[in-house]
N, C-alpha and C positions, 0 to 999 in steps of 0.2 A: 182700723187705726187706734180703737180703744187700747190695744194692746201693746202699740209703740207707746202711747203715752203713757203707760204705767210701766215701761221698761226703766232700768236703770241707765240714765246720760251723766257722760261725762264729756269736757271739752275746754277748748281755751276761748275762752270770753271774759265778760265783765258782769256789772251788777244786773243788768237784765237777764241774763241767763243764769244767773244765780238764782233771782226772784223766782225763776221759770221752773227751779228744782234741778238744775244741771251742777253738778260736782265740779268746781272750775279748778282744772289741773295749773293752768298760769294765767295771768291777768292780762288780756289782750292789749289794755290801754299802754303796756309797756313797750309794743311794736307795732302800733298802730303809726303809718307814715305814708306819704304820697311821695311822688318824686323818684329819681335814681341816684342821685350824689348824696341825697337824705339818708339812706339807707345806714351810710358809715357811722350815722351816730346812734344807731340802733344795732350793732352787730353784736354787741355783748349780749343784750337781752333777747336776741332774736336766735343766739346760738344756747343761751340758756332756757329758752322756751322749747328750741326743737330737741333738747338732750332730754328733758322733763316729759315731753310728749313720747319720746322713743321709750323711755324706761316704761311707761305708762302701757304702752301696746305692748312691750315684751313681756310685761309682767303680767297682765289685764286681759289679753286677747279678747278685744271688743269683737262684738259679732258684726259691726259693721263701722265705717267710718263715713262722716258726711263732710265734705270740704265744702266752704263757700268762700268765693272769690279770694284774694291774695295770692297770686300765682306761685311768686318766685319761692315761697313759703312751702305752700299747699302740694305744689309738684313732689317736692322733696318726700314730703308725709307720704305721699302716694306710692312713691317709689318703697318706702319703708313700708308701708302697709301689704303691699306685693309680696315683699320679703318674708313677712309673717302671714302669708295667707289670709289676710283680712281684705273683704270686699270695700270696695271705694266708689261713694256716687259724689260725684261734684255737682253740686247748687250753686247757680249763679257762675257759668265757667269764665276761664279767662278770655279776653275781649283779643281772640288771635285775628278778628277781621279787621282789627286796627294796627295790630304791630306782633311780631314775631309769631308767625304761624308756624315755625317751625316747632313751636309746643304743642300741636295738634298731635304730633308723633308720639309724645311722651303721655299725651292723654290716653292716646288708642292703647299704648303699651300698660298703663299702671290703672286706669279709671276703669270700673266695670260698668258704669252708668252715667250719663251726662245730663243734667236737666236746665233745658234755656228757657230763659225768660223774655227773651228777644225774638221777635218773628222772623227774622233773617238767618238765625244763629243755627237751626237745627239740619237746612238745607248743608249750610257749609260742614257739620260734622258727619252728615250723612255721606258726601262728597268723599272724605275720609276714611267711611268704613267705621264710623264711631258710633255704638250704642247711642241715640240722643233721643230726648223727650221733650217737644214743647208743651208748658202749661201756661204760658201768659205772663204778664208781668203781675207780682203782688200789687204793685201801686196801685192798679186799676181799682181793685176793690177796698184796700186800706186807706188810701190818702184822702180824710175829710176833716172837715173841721168840728171841734169840741164844741165851741162857742157861738151864740148868736152873733150878729153884726154888732148889736148895741152892747151886749157884754164884752166884745173883743176891742171898741172903741173906747168903753171906760177904762179897760185895762191898760191902754195904750196911751190912756191921758188924752186922747182924742175927742173931737164932738162932729156931728153928721156935718159935711161941708169942709172940715179938713182933708187936706191930702196926705196920703201915708205911703212912705216908702218902707218896705222891708228890706232889710241888710242882713245877707247870711254869707260869713268870710270862710266858712268851711268848719268841718267836724273833727280835725285834727290841729294838735297845737301847731306844727311848721306852718298850715295855712293860714290859721288866724296870723301868726306873726308875719306872711308875707303879703297879706291881703289887708289888714286891717288899716295902716297908714294911708294907703291908697282909699279905702271906703269911708275912712274919717274925714279926709279931705274931699270927696264927693260929696258927703253928708253937710258939710259944711257950706259949701257952694249953692246946694240944693235949699239950703236952710235961708241964705241970703238971697235967693230968686223968689221964693213962696213964703210969704209970710205965715200962711197958715198950714205948714208941713209937720208933720210928724214922722220920726224915724225909729221903727222899732228894730231891735235887733235880739231876733230869736235863737239864743245860743244851743248847740248842742249840747246834750247830757255831760260830755267828755271834756266842754271847754268850761274852765274857771271865769266867772265875771269880772275879778279884780285883775286878771291877766287881759282879757281882751279891752277891758276898760282903760288900761295904760295909753292906749292910741287914740284914745278920743276925747275932747276937751268936755267938762264938765256940761251934764243938760242937753248934750246934741243927741246921744240915744236913750231909748227907753230897751232898758234890758229885760227880755222873756226868757223863761225855760220853759220847755216843754209843750209850746203852744206854734209850733213854725206852721201848722197847717191853718191855723186860724188866720198868723199873719200874712200866709200868701193868699188865703181865699179872699180877704178882705182890703188887703191893701191895694193901692193904685198902680204901682209898679214895685220890682224887685231887682236887687243886684245882687247876683249870686256867685259865689266860686263855684266853676265846674264841678258837678259830681251829681249824686242821687237827686239832690235837692232841685235840679235844675228839672227832673222828669215830674218832680212832686209839683212844682211851678206850673209845669205844662198841663197837668191832669185837672187841676185847679183853675185853669183858664188865665195865668195872671202873665200881663206884660212883663216880660224879665230881661236883663242884660246880664250876660255870662262874662264873669272876667277870670283870669287863671294867672299866677305866677309861681314859678319855682326856682330852684338856683340855675345860675347859667349853664354850667355843665349838662343839668338833666334836661333842661331844654334844647340844648344842643346836640344831645344824643337822641332824643325824641323826635325832634325836626329831622333827622336822619333817617329814623326807624318807623316812625308812623307813615302810615298810607289811607290817610281818610281825610276830607276835607275839612271837616267840623271836630269840635271836642265835646261839645254838649248832648246829651241823649235824644232830646226832642228834634235837632236838627239831624243828627244822623239816622234817626227813622223815619223823618220824613224828606231826606235828601236834599236838604235846602235851608236856607239860614231863616228861619222864624224867630230866632234869639238873636240877636247881635251880640258878636263875641271879640271880646278884646284880651289878647293872649299876651303875657312876658311884658313887651315893651307899651305901658299904657300910660297915657296920657288921663290925668284927673279932670281937665277941662273937657277933653273928649266924651268921656263916660257922663261927667255931668249935663253936657249938651244932650246927649242921647236920651238920659232921663228926663230931663225937661220936657223933650217934646214928648216922650211916652206918658208923663204926667198931664201934659196938657190934651192928647188925644183918646186918654182912655183904653178899655180893653175892646172896643170894637173891632179893630183891625185884626185882633187875634183870636177871635170867637170860631170862626170856622176851621180854621188852621190845628186850634187845640181839640175840636170835635173830630177831625180827620185823623189826628195823631191817637184819639184815644179808642176811636174804632180798629187801629191798625194791632194796638196792644191787647185787644179783646175783653170780652166779658167774663173771662174765666174765674173760678175759684183758686188760684195758682198753689195755694198751700195744700188745700186738699187733694188736688191733681199730683203735686211732687210725692205728698204722702201715700198716696196708692201706689204711684210707680215705686216707691221705695218697699214697700211690702210687697210687691211681686216681684222686686229682686231679692229680697229676703226668702220668700217661699219656694222660689229657685233655688237657693242656695241650702237651706236647711228644712225645708218642708214646711206644710202649711200650718200657720201662725195661729195658734187656738190657745 
């Protein structure tokens, strides 16, 4: 592993990758999006990123490409890498079990190694003859609070005995735009019902507080940056846009309501193509609804009513389900196992790394 850590790294990413020593070819923030129709607003930047990456692969011929998620873009990169003879690892592969199973054939053709983080994925890829390894979900080991409960309550402007709700509208701008009017309305109603309620909004690093604040009345939210795990650990209830944060909430045992809205056309396309019953990872992993889901046509009153019930009843009803889900994810050191798998691939390709 040490040899890989001292290698020269380059990639598409943002601040955190740059801080880790990666030479950034293109800023990922320009092409980050959700939904299907939303892609049209980013086409210029997606083409720009692809052309820059194409030139980089052609001129520098890296020893390996590691793709993470983002299948529409990354499968094109995998095809390009195959053309240049560069081996490809896909870490956190496309959710072909949910929709577009046809992508498996592209993965089989252009990807040398798939590293899975969900327990049922490896079996699916094995069935198609794809070289796949299951390493467990990184969140099982990495999701934990930084602060004590008292430190968090002080940061949230709360005291012992107050009710605390964490609201997370998503990590992309288009998610915030879609979800914040709804979430602000829910927060307002909850504050009317619970006189001792504090609402915290732990924003993703990529989201500007001023932009999110446009959708809320002054004093409704306490904005936080970089403390989402603390908010989820110590809040009484969370309302979260569907995404990786729902799995973080489950690992931390947080009673959670899941919401999600996209454009009308994205919703209609997804409804026709998606072949699973739930959209949040905890529900998908457990095969049943442990987190209530509100999708697309969402009533502020309905969400507020469900949140009120959860605030009044606490965490007890969720504890057993959360423990069962964590057992399914496994106690693996996912990053170490993924690194070892990548080293084995490199050694098969180039000889022993020393």
